[in-house]
PyMOL commands that place a pseudoatom at each C-alpha (Angstrom):
pseudoatom trace, name=CA, resn=UNK, resi=1, chain=A, elem=C, hetatm=0, pos=[118.310, 83.068, 79.276]
pseudoatom trace, name=CA, resn=UNK, resi=2, chain=A, elem=C, hetatm=0, pos=[118.752, 86.813, 78.811]
pseudoatom trace, name=CA, resn=UNK, resi=3, chain=A, elem=C, hetatm=0, pos=[115.085, 87.293, 77.911]
pseudoatom trace, name=CA, resn=UNK, resi=4, chain=A, elem=C, hetatm=0, pos=[113.961, 85.326, 80.981]
pseudoatom trace, name=CA, resn=UNK, resi=5, chain=A, elem=C, hetatm=0, pos=[116.263, 87.337, 83.226]
pseudoatom trace, name=CA, resn=UNK, resi=6, chain=A, elem=C, hetatm=0, pos=[114.898, 90.624, 81.924]
pseudoatom trace, name=CA, resn=UNK, resi=7, chain=A, elem=C, hetatm=0, pos=[111.311, 89.362, 82.110]
pseudoatom trace, name=CA, resn=UNK, resi=8, chain=A, elem=C, hetatm=0, pos=[111.661, 88.100, 85.681]
pseudoatom trace, name=CA, resn=UNK, resi=9, chain=A, elem=C, hetatm=0, pos=[113.451, 91.246, 86.803]
pseudoatom trace, name=CA, resn=UNK, resi=10, chain=A, elem=C, hetatm=0, pos=[110.719, 93.451, 85.349]
pseudoatom trace, name=CA, resn=UNK, resi=11, chain=A, elem=C, hetatm=0, pos=[108.005, 91.166, 86.724]
pseudoatom trace, name=CA, resn=UNK, resi=12, chain=A, elem=C, hetatm=0, pos=[109.458, 91.655, 90.200]
pseudoatom trace, name=CA, resn=UNK, resi=13, chain=A, elem=C, hetatm=0, pos=[109.906, 95.398, 89.672]
pseudoatom trace, name=CA, resn=UNK, resi=14, chain=A, elem=C, hetatm=0, pos=[113.637, 95.270, 90.357]
pseudoatom trace, name=CA, resn=UNK, resi=15, chain=A, elem=C, hetatm=0, pos=[116.472, 97.262, 88.861]
pseudoatom trace, name=CA, resn=UNK, resi=16, chain=A, elem=C, hetatm=0, pos=[119.553, 95.552, 87.505]
pseudoatom trace, name=CA, resn=UNK, resi=17, chain=A, elem=C, hetatm=0, pos=[121.449, 96.831, 90.521]
pseudoatom trace, name=CA, resn=UNK, resi=18, chain=A, elem=C, hetatm=0, pos=[118.896, 95.424, 92.978]
pseudoatom trace, name=CA, resn=UNK, resi=19, chain=A, elem=C, hetatm=0, pos=[119.095, 91.987, 91.356]
pseudoatom trace, name=CA, resn=UNK, resi=20, chain=A, elem=C, hetatm=0, pos=[122.876, 92.028, 91.470]
pseudoatom trace, name=CA, resn=UNK, resi=21, chain=A, elem=C, hetatm=0, pos=[122.936, 93.068, 95.118]
pseudoatom trace, name=CA, resn=UNK, resi=22, chain=A, elem=C, hetatm=0, pos=[120.432, 90.300, 95.942]
pseudoatom trace, name=CA, resn=UNK, resi=23, chain=A, elem=C, hetatm=0, pos=[122.883, 87.890, 94.291]
pseudoatom trace, name=CA, resn=UNK, resi=24, chain=A, elem=C, hetatm=0, pos=[125.599, 89.107, 96.610]
pseudoatom trace, name=CA, resn=UNK, resi=25, chain=A, elem=C, hetatm=0, pos=[127.441, 91.274, 94.095]
pseudoatom trace, name=CA, resn=UNK, resi=26, chain=A, elem=C, hetatm=0, pos=[129.086, 94.533, 95.122]
pseudoatom trace, name=CA, resn=UNK, resi=27, chain=A, elem=C, hetatm=0, pos=[126.603, 97.394, 94.742]
pseudoatom trace, name=CA, resn=UNK, resi=28, chain=A, elem=C, hetatm=0, pos=[129.053, 99.331, 92.536]
pseudoatom trace, name=CA, resn=UNK, resi=29, chain=A, elem=C, hetatm=0, pos=[129.359, 96.537, 89.952]
pseudoatom trace, name=CA, resn=UNK, resi=30, chain=A, elem=C, hetatm=0, pos=[125.979, 94.817, 90.327]
pseudoatom trace, name=CA, resn=UNK, resi=31, chain=A, elem=C, hetatm=0, pos=[124.147, 96.792, 87.648]
pseudoatom trace, name=CA, resn=UNK, resi=32, chain=A, elem=C, hetatm=0, pos=[126.914, 96.351, 85.065]
pseudoatom trace, name=CA, resn=UNK, resi=33, chain=A, elem=C, hetatm=0, pos=[127.070, 92.581, 85.637]
pseudoatom trace, name=CA, resn=UNK, resi=34, chain=A, elem=C, hetatm=0, pos=[123.310, 92.099, 85.263]
pseudoatom trace, name=CA, resn=UNK, resi=35, chain=A, elem=C, hetatm=0, pos=[123.343, 94.348, 82.196]
pseudoatom trace, name=CA, resn=UNK, resi=36, chain=A, elem=C, hetatm=0, pos=[126.016, 92.126, 80.630]
pseudoatom trace, name=CA, resn=UNK, resi=37, chain=A, elem=C, hetatm=0, pos=[123.935, 89.028, 81.372]
pseudoatom trace, name=CA, resn=UNK, resi=38, chain=A, elem=C, hetatm=0, pos=[120.840, 90.632, 79.829]
pseudoatom trace, name=CA, resn=UNK, resi=39, chain=A, elem=C, hetatm=0, pos=[122.711, 91.743, 76.714]
pseudoatom trace, name=CA, resn=UNK, resi=40, chain=A, elem=C, hetatm=0, pos=[124.409, 88.339, 76.467]
pseudoatom trace, name=CA, resn=UNK, resi=41, chain=A, elem=C, hetatm=0, pos=[127.809, 90.020, 76.336]
pseudoatom trace, name=CA, resn=UNK, resi=42, chain=A, elem=C, hetatm=0, pos=[128.835, 87.888, 79.315]
pseudoatom trace, name=CA, resn=UNK, resi=43, chain=A, elem=C, hetatm=0, pos=[128.133, 84.197, 79.824]
pseudoatom trace, name=CA, resn=UNK, resi=44, chain=A, elem=C, hetatm=0, pos=[126.598, 83.138, 83.104]
pseudoatom trace, name=CA, resn=UNK, resi=45, chain=A, elem=C, hetatm=0, pos=[127.837, 80.230, 85.164]
pseudoatom trace, name=CA, resn=UNK, resi=46, chain=A, elem=C, hetatm=0, pos=[125.455, 77.595, 86.451]
pseudoatom trace, name=CA, resn=UNK, resi=47, chain=A, elem=C, hetatm=0, pos=[126.124, 78.765, 90.002]
pseudoatom trace, name=CA, resn=UNK, resi=48, chain=A, elem=C, hetatm=0, pos=[125.248, 82.356, 89.076]
pseudoatom trace, name=CA, resn=UNK, resi=49, chain=A, elem=C, hetatm=0, pos=[122.127, 81.171, 87.271]
pseudoatom trace, name=CA, resn=UNK, resi=50, chain=A, elem=C, hetatm=0, pos=[120.901, 79.548, 90.485]
pseudoatom trace, name=CA, resn=UNK, resi=51, chain=A, elem=C, hetatm=0, pos=[121.783, 82.695, 92.446]
pseudoatom trace, name=CA, resn=UNK, resi=52, chain=A, elem=C, hetatm=0, pos=[119.780, 84.742, 89.949]
pseudoatom trace, name=CA, resn=UNK, resi=53, chain=A, elem=C, hetatm=0, pos=[116.780, 82.447, 90.313]
pseudoatom trace, name=CA, resn=UNK, resi=54, chain=A, elem=C, hetatm=0, pos=[116.900, 82.867, 94.099]
pseudoatom trace, name=CA, resn=UNK, resi=55, chain=A, elem=C, hetatm=0, pos=[117.349, 86.640, 93.791]
pseudoatom trace, name=CA, resn=UNK, resi=56, chain=A, elem=C, hetatm=0, pos=[114.345, 86.834, 91.456]
pseudoatom trace, name=CA, resn=UNK, resi=57, chain=A, elem=C, hetatm=0, pos=[112.263, 84.304, 93.392]
pseudoatom trace, name=CA, resn=UNK, resi=58, chain=A, elem=C, hetatm=0, pos=[111.690, 82.088, 90.343]
pseudoatom trace, name=CA, resn=UNK, resi=59, chain=A, elem=C, hetatm=0, pos=[112.388, 78.380, 89.779]
pseudoatom trace, name=CA, resn=UNK, resi=60, chain=A, elem=C, hetatm=0, pos=[115.793, 77.845, 88.127]
pseudoatom trace, name=CA, resn=UNK, resi=61, chain=A, elem=C, hetatm=0, pos=[114.048, 76.023, 85.264]
pseudoatom trace, name=CA, resn=UNK, resi=62, chain=A, elem=C, hetatm=0, pos=[112.269, 79.292, 84.453]
pseudoatom trace, name=CA, resn=UNK, resi=63, chain=A, elem=C, hetatm=0, pos=[115.603, 80.877, 83.574]
pseudoatom trace, name=CA, resn=UNK, resi=64, chain=A, elem=C, hetatm=0, pos=[116.253, 78.116, 81.016]
pseudoatom trace, name=CA, resn=UNK, resi=65, chain=A, elem=C, hetatm=0, pos=[112.775, 77.925, 79.458]
pseudoatom trace, name=CA, resn=UNK, resi=66, chain=A, elem=C, hetatm=0, pos=[112.913, 77.770, 75.671]
pseudoatom trace, name=CA, resn=UNK, resi=67, chain=A, elem=C, hetatm=0, pos=[109.748, 79.817, 75.075]
pseudoatom trace, name=CA, resn=UNK, resi=68, chain=A, elem=C, hetatm=0, pos=[107.549, 82.366, 76.843]
pseudoatom trace, name=CA, resn=UNK, resi=69, chain=A, elem=C, hetatm=0, pos=[104.762, 79.775, 77.167]
pseudoatom trace, name=CA, resn=UNK, resi=70, chain=A, elem=C, hetatm=0, pos=[107.123, 77.302, 78.836]
pseudoatom trace, name=CA, resn=UNK, resi=71, chain=A, elem=C, hetatm=0, pos=[108.388, 80.047, 81.156]
pseudoatom trace, name=CA, resn=UNK, resi=72, chain=A, elem=C, hetatm=0, pos=[104.824, 80.951, 82.162]
pseudoatom trace, name=CA, resn=UNK, resi=73, chain=A, elem=C, hetatm=0, pos=[103.991, 77.293, 82.803]
pseudoatom trace, name=CA, resn=UNK, resi=74, chain=A, elem=C, hetatm=0, pos=[107.060, 76.932, 85.011]
pseudoatom trace, name=CA, resn=UNK, resi=75, chain=A, elem=C, hetatm=0, pos=[106.098, 80.040, 86.997]
pseudoatom trace, name=CA, resn=UNK, resi=76, chain=A, elem=C, hetatm=0, pos=[102.574, 78.700, 87.465]
pseudoatom trace, name=CA, resn=UNK, resi=77, chain=A, elem=C, hetatm=0, pos=[103.844, 75.310, 88.612]
pseudoatom trace, name=CA, resn=UNK, resi=78, chain=A, elem=C, hetatm=0, pos=[106.396, 76.962, 90.883]
pseudoatom trace, name=CA, resn=UNK, resi=79, chain=A, elem=C, hetatm=0, pos=[103.644, 78.883, 92.649]
pseudoatom trace, name=CA, resn=UNK, resi=80, chain=A, elem=C, hetatm=0, pos=[101.666, 75.697, 93.352]
pseudoatom trace, name=CA, resn=UNK, resi=81, chain=A, elem=C, hetatm=0, pos=[102.061, 73.408, 96.342]
pseudoatom trace, name=CA, resn=UNK, resi=82, chain=A, elem=C, hetatm=0, pos=[103.839, 70.056, 95.922]
pseudoatom trace, name=CA, resn=UNK, resi=83, chain=A, elem=C, hetatm=0, pos=[100.480, 68.235, 95.838]
pseudoatom trace, name=CA, resn=UNK, resi=84, chain=A, elem=C, hetatm=0, pos=[99.098, 70.676, 93.257]
pseudoatom trace, name=CA, resn=UNK, resi=85, chain=A, elem=C, hetatm=0, pos=[102.246, 70.301, 91.148]
pseudoatom trace, name=CA, resn=UNK, resi=86, chain=A, elem=C, hetatm=0, pos=[101.838, 66.528, 91.121]
pseudoatom trace, name=CA, resn=UNK, resi=87, chain=A, elem=C, hetatm=0, pos=[98.179, 66.845, 90.153]
pseudoatom trace, name=CA, resn=UNK, resi=88, chain=A, elem=C, hetatm=0, pos=[98.928, 69.347, 87.395]
pseudoatom trace, name=CA, resn=UNK, resi=89, chain=A, elem=C, hetatm=0, pos=[101.719, 67.142, 86.044]
pseudoatom trace, name=CA, resn=UNK, resi=90, chain=A, elem=C, hetatm=0, pos=[99.305, 64.193, 85.909]
pseudoatom trace, name=CA, resn=UNK, resi=91, chain=A, elem=C, hetatm=0, pos=[96.737, 66.376, 84.158]
pseudoatom trace, name=CA, resn=UNK, resi=92, chain=A, elem=C, hetatm=0, pos=[99.263, 67.543, 81.554]
pseudoatom trace, name=CA, resn=UNK, resi=93, chain=A, elem=C, hetatm=0, pos=[100.343, 63.980, 80.905]
pseudoatom trace, name=CA, resn=UNK, resi=94, chain=A, elem=C, hetatm=0, pos=[96.720, 62.897, 80.498]
pseudoatom trace, name=CA, resn=UNK, resi=95, chain=A, elem=C, hetatm=0, pos=[96.013, 65.776, 78.121]
pseudoatom trace, name=CA, resn=UNK, resi=96, chain=A, elem=C, hetatm=0, pos=[99.083, 64.958, 76.055]
pseudoatom trace, name=CA, resn=UNK, resi=97, chain=A, elem=C, hetatm=0, pos=[97.926, 61.386, 75.515]
pseudoatom trace, name=CA, resn=UNK, resi=98, chain=A, elem=C, hetatm=0, pos=[94.441, 62.405, 74.321]
pseudoatom trace, name=CA, resn=UNK, resi=99, chain=A, elem=C, hetatm=0, pos=[93.622, 62.618, 70.645]
pseudoatom trace, name=CA, resn=UNK, resi=100, chain=A, elem=C, hetatm=0, pos=[94.052, 66.204, 69.424]
pseudoatom trace, name=CA, resn=UNK, resi=101, chain=A, elem=C, hetatm=0, pos=[90.346, 66.945, 68.910]
pseudoatom trace, name=CA, resn=UNK, resi=102, chain=A, elem=C, hetatm=0, pos=[89.390, 65.581, 72.313]
pseudoatom trace, name=CA, resn=UNK, resi=103, chain=A, elem=C, hetatm=0, pos=[92.207, 67.518, 74.031]
pseudoatom trace, name=CA, resn=UNK, resi=104, chain=A, elem=C, hetatm=0, pos=[91.191, 70.723, 72.268]
pseudoatom trace, name=CA, resn=UNK, resi=105, chain=A, elem=C, hetatm=0, pos=[87.569, 70.288, 73.402]
pseudoatom trace, name=CA, resn=UNK, resi=106, chain=A, elem=C, hetatm=0, pos=[88.625, 69.706, 77.040]
pseudoatom trace, name=CA, resn=UNK, resi=107, chain=A, elem=C, hetatm=0, pos=[90.876, 72.750, 77.049]
pseudoatom trace, name=CA, resn=UNK, resi=108, chain=A, elem=C, hetatm=0, pos=[88.190, 74.943, 75.468]
pseudoatom trace, name=CA, resn=UNK, resi=109, chain=A, elem=C, hetatm=0, pos=[85.635, 73.821, 78.082]
pseudoatom trace, name=CA, resn=UNK, resi=110, chain=A, elem=C, hetatm=0, pos=[88.081, 74.483, 80.896]
pseudoatom trace, name=CA, resn=UNK, resi=111, chain=A, elem=C, hetatm=0, pos=[88.960, 77.943, 79.630]
pseudoatom trace, name=CA, resn=UNK, resi=112, chain=A, elem=C, hetatm=0, pos=[85.312, 78.771, 78.998]
pseudoatom trace, name=CA, resn=UNK, resi=113, chain=A, elem=C, hetatm=0, pos=[84.307, 77.737, 82.528]
pseudoatom trace, name=CA, resn=UNK, resi=114, chain=A, elem=C, hetatm=0, pos=[87.109, 79.922, 83.898]
pseudoatom trace, name=CA, resn=UNK, resi=115, chain=A, elem=C, hetatm=0, pos=[85.693, 82.944, 82.049]
pseudoatom trace, name=CA, resn=UNK, resi=116, chain=A, elem=C, hetatm=0, pos=[82.255, 82.341, 83.614]
pseudoatom trace, name=CA, resn=UNK, resi=117, chain=A, elem=C, hetatm=0, pos=[83.614, 82.131, 87.171]
pseudoatom trace, name=CA, resn=UNK, resi=118, chain=A, elem=C, hetatm=0, pos=[83.561, 85.376, 89.178]
for i in range(1, 118): cmd.bond("trace and resi %d" % i, "trace and resi %d" % (i + 1))
show_as sticks, trace
zoom trace
């Protein structure tokens, strides 16, 4: 969680103090609290985790992602509309049921076509 917090804070261009103040913490203690979360010297409650997600404008699941790739996928899904999220979820499920070689070929074609697009 600490890595996601730091990553999201930097992505948004916010200081530790700004994040803490957005969470509703006192401006004099906000920076120290966020610093403790980022250094993992202080555990974070579930309530505070949700407040952090709101303060950083990221889905709460992003804060709990187990890898950078998962975190990036959650951010991408979070930026999509509800209809787009449903479509992307269906696409991921379809890709996951394909044989490995076939899935790899589809993904390579998709990424290649994206490179060709202006």
